[in-house]
C-alpha positions as CSV (number, residue, x, y, z in Angstrom):
1,M,91.4,150.0,85.4
2,S,88.0,150.7,84.0
3,N,85.6,152.9,86.0
4,L,82.7,150.8,87.1
5,Q,79.5,151.2,88.9
6,N,77.2,148.5,90.2
7,G,73.5,148.6,89.2
8,Y,70.8,148.7,86.5
9,T,69.1,151.9,85.3
10,M,67.4,153.1,82.2
11,D,68.1,156.8,82.4
12,K,71.8,156.5,81.8
13,L,74.3,153.9,80.8
14,E,76.5,152.3,83.4
15,A,78.7,149.3,83.9
16,P,78.1,146.4,83.6
17,F,76.5,146.4,80.2
18,F,76.1,144.0,77.3
19,E,75.4,144.9,73.7
20,I,73.6,142.8,71.1
21,G,74.1,143.7,67.4
22,P,71.6,141.9,65.2
23,K,72.9,143.8,62.1
24,N,70.4,143.0,59.3
25,L,70.1,139.4,60.2
26,L,66.7,139.5,61.9
27,R,63.2,140.7,61.0
28,L,61.3,142.8,63.5
29,P,59.4,140.0,65.3
30,E,62.7,138.1,65.9
31,I,64.4,141.3,67.2
32,I,61.5,142.0,69.6
33,E,61.6,138.4,70.9
34,L,65.3,138.7,71.5
35,A,64.9,142.1,73.1
36,Q,62.2,140.8,75.5
37,A,64.5,138.1,76.6
38,A,67.3,140.6,77.1
39,Q,65.0,142.9,79.1
40,V,64.2,140.0,81.5
41,A,67.9,139.1,81.9
42,A,68.9,142.7,82.3
43,K,66.6,143.2,85.3
44,R,67.4,139.9,86.8
45,N,71.1,140.4,86.7
46,R,71.3,144.2,87.0
47,V,73.1,144.5,83.7
48,A,72.3,147.3,81.2
49,V,71.5,145.9,77.8
50,I,72.0,147.7,74.5
51,L,70.3,146.5,71.3
52,T,71.7,148.0,68.1
53,V,69.1,147.9,65.4
54,P,68.4,149.2,61.9
55,A,67.0,152.8,62.1
56,P,63.5,152.0,60.7
57,L,62.9,149.6,63.5
58,I,63.9,151.8,66.4
59,A,60.5,153.1,67.3
60,Q,58.8,149.7,67.3
61,V,61.5,148.0,69.3
62,R,61.6,150.8,71.9
63,A,57.8,150.7,72.3
64,A,57.7,147.0,72.7
65,V,60.7,146.7,75.0
66,P,61.3,149.8,77.0
67,G,63.7,148.1,79.4
68,V,66.7,148.0,77.0
69,H,68.7,150.8,75.4
70,V,67.9,150.9,71.7
71,F,70.8,152.3,69.6
72,A,70.9,153.0,65.9
73,Q,73.6,151.3,63.9
74,T,75.0,154.6,62.5
75,M,73.9,158.1,61.5
76,D,74.8,161.0,59.3
77,A,76.3,164.1,60.6
78,E,74.2,166.5,58.6
79,E,72.1,169.3,60.1
80,P,68.3,169.4,59.5
81,G,67.7,170.7,56.0
82,T,67.1,169.7,52.5
83,S,69.1,166.5,52.4
84,V,67.3,163.3,51.3
85,G,68.1,159.8,52.3
86,R,70.1,160.8,55.4
87,T,69.5,159.7,59.0
88,I,70.2,162.6,61.2
89,A,70.4,162.9,65.0
90,E,67.0,164.5,65.3
91,S,65.3,161.7,63.5
92,L,66.9,159.1,65.7
93,K,65.9,161.0,68.9
94,D,62.3,161.4,67.7
95,A,62.2,157.7,66.9
96,G,63.1,157.0,70.5
97,A,66.7,155.9,70.2
98,S,68.8,156.0,73.3
99,G,72.0,156.3,71.3
100,V,73.9,155.5,68.2
101,M,76.9,153.3,67.2
102,L,79.4,155.0,65.1
103,N,82.4,153.9,63.0
104,H,81.7,150.2,63.0
105,D,84.2,148.3,60.8
106,S,81.4,147.7,58.3
107,C,80.3,151.4,58.3
108,P,83.4,153.5,58.9
109,L,83.5,157.3,59.1
110,D,86.3,159.6,58.2
111,T,87.7,161.7,61.1
112,E,85.8,164.9,60.3
113,S,82.5,163.1,59.9
114,L,83.0,161.1,63.1
115,E,83.8,164.2,65.1
116,R,80.7,166.0,63.8
117,A,78.5,162.9,64.3
118,I,79.5,162.6,67.9
119,A,78.9,166.3,68.6
120,R,75.5,166.2,66.8
121,A,74.4,163.1,68.7
122,H,75.4,164.5,72.1
123,A,73.7,167.8,71.3
124,N,70.5,165.9,70.7
125,G,70.7,163.8,73.9
126,L,71.9,160.6,72.2
127,M,74.6,158.4,73.7
128,T,77.4,157.4,71.5
129,M,79.2,154.1,71.1
130,V,82.3,154.6,68.9
131,C,84.2,151.7,67.5
132,A,88.0,151.5,67.3
133,G,90.1,148.8,65.7
134,N,93.4,149.4,67.4
135,R,95.0,151.1,70.4
136,E,95.9,154.3,68.6
137,Q,92.3,154.8,67.5
138,V,91.1,154.2,71.0
139,L,93.4,156.8,72.5
140,S,92.7,159.3,69.8
141,L,89.0,159.1,70.6
142,A,89.5,160.2,74.2
143,R,89.4,163.9,73.4
144,L,85.9,163.5,71.7
145,R,84.5,162.1,75.0
146,P,82.0,159.5,73.4
147,T,79.8,157.7,75.9
148,V,81.4,154.4,75.1
149,I,84.5,153.4,73.1
150,L,84.2,149.9,71.7
151,F,87.6,148.4,71.1
152,E,87.0,145.6,68.6
153,P,90.0,144.4,66.6
154,P,88.8,143.7,63.0
155,E,90.5,140.3,63.0
156,L,88.3,139.1,65.9
157,I,84.9,140.2,64.5
158,G,82.9,137.1,63.7
159,H,85.5,134.8,65.2
160,S,84.3,131.8,67.3
161,G,85.9,133.1,70.5
162,G,88.4,131.9,73.0
163,E,91.1,134.5,72.3
164,A,93.0,136.2,75.2
165,R,92.9,139.9,75.3
166,P,96.0,140.9,77.3
167,W,95.5,144.6,76.3
168,I,92.3,145.3,78.3
169,Q,93.8,146.3,81.6
170,D,96.6,148.4,80.0
171,I,94.4,150.3,77.6
172,D,91.6,150.8,80.1
173,A,94.0,152.2,82.6
174,R,95.3,154.7,80.0
175,M,91.8,155.7,79.1
176,S,91.0,156.3,82.8
177,E,93.8,158.8,82.8
178,L,92.7,160.6,79.6
179,A,88.9,160.5,79.9
180,P,87.7,158.8,83.1
181,E,84.0,159.4,82.2
182,V,84.2,157.2,79.0
183,L,83.1,153.6,79.4
184,M,85.4,151.1,77.8
185,M,83.8,148.1,76.0
186,H,85.7,145.2,74.5
187,A,84.2,142.8,72.0
188,G,84.9,141.0,68.7
189,G,85.0,137.2,68.8
190,V,82.8,136.9,71.9
191,G,81.6,133.5,70.9
192,A,80.5,132.1,74.2
193,P,79.4,133.3,77.6
194,D,82.8,132.4,79.0
195,D,84.4,135.0,76.7
196,A,82.1,137.7,78.0
197,R,82.9,136.7,81.6
198,Q,86.6,136.9,81.0
199,I,86.4,140.3,79.3
200,M,84.5,141.7,82.3
201,T,86.8,139.9,84.8
202,D,89.7,141.8,83.1
203,G,88.0,145.1,84.0
204,A,85.9,146.1,81.0
205,S,82.8,148.2,81.5
206,G,80.9,146.2,79.0
207,T,81.1,143.7,76.2
208,G,78.8,142.4,73.5
209,A,78.1,139.7,70.8
210,T,76.3,139.1,67.6
211,S,77.4,135.7,66.3
212,G,77.6,134.1,69.7
213,V,74.0,135.0,70.4
214,L,72.4,134.6,66.9
215,R,74.1,131.3,66.0
216,A,73.2,129.6,69.2
217,A,70.6,126.8,69.1
218,S,68.3,129.1,71.1
219,P,69.3,132.8,70.8
220,V,66.7,133.7,73.5
221,A,68.4,131.3,75.9
222,A,71.8,132.5,74.8
223,V,71.0,136.1,75.7
224,A,70.2,135.1,79.2
225,E,73.5,133.2,79.5
226,F,75.6,136.0,78.1
227,V,74.0,138.6,80.3
228,R,74.5,136.4,83.4
229,A,78.1,135.9,82.4
230,T,78.6,139.6,82.0
231,R,77.3,140.1,85.5
232,A,79.5,137.3,86.9
233,G,82.6,138.7,85.3
234,F,81.8,142.2,86.7
235,D,81.4,140.7,90.1
236,D,84.7,138.8,89.7
237,Y,86.5,142.1,89.0
238,Q,84.9,143.9,91.8
239,A,85.9,141.2,94.2
240,A,89.4,141.2,93.0
241,M,89.6,145.0,93.5
242,V,88.5,144.6,97.1
243,V,91.1,141.9,97.8
244,S,93.8,144.1,96.2
245,G,92.7,147.1,98.3
246,S,91.7,149.1,95.3
247,V,88.4,151.0,95.1
248,P,86.8,151.1,91.6
249,M,85.8,154.6,90.6
250,A,82.1,155.0,89.5
251,A,81.6,155.6,85.9
252,T,78.2,156.4,84.4
253,S,77.2,158.5,81.4
254,E,74.1,160.3,80.4
255,R,75.6,161.4,77.2
């Protein structure tokens, strides 16, 4: 099963957590409004919230909403130097980013670039959320020890939700053997709070949504519902572990 810890903190990432990815769909005022709602929900429910935003907006979002983890949507693996038009780890750190998402289906990296980017991010104190589209990719990432592995099958991205994910417990158990410090996140097609709750009930460390939040009649209200559902699913899983006699191992990461 996933390694989980109960609580809310800003100096490291721990389960349960919920990620919101506004992509390039929102302008800065809308992102800040969403982030402020997420910050309130995070504290109320003791759920860590990650907001993955375009790099030019990181500093402003972080300054306005210090109670969420602000991640960049990607980065380049280059070292400081004469490059132009590259977003390097040092720039993200200086802007106030907590971490960076890497290898999203919309912004894939080749194997060498991904390995370098993870290493460069960690060397600069950034957490890493690395996307994988299938089981083989998930397991291959274990040796790189990212902060989070996001298992998001491409066919589920943007879907309206309701799909069963029978693979969660099996793949999380395997990852616990290979890299117990890595937090496992499952998403793609998280169209409603019930989807988030079920994913967490199945033992995930975290989940997230874009369409489910942004397409809601009130995204601000939706954030609160999704975060609350994330907490409820986490508590469901913890209760089930107690009943079964198992003790969840703590898993947090400062990377």
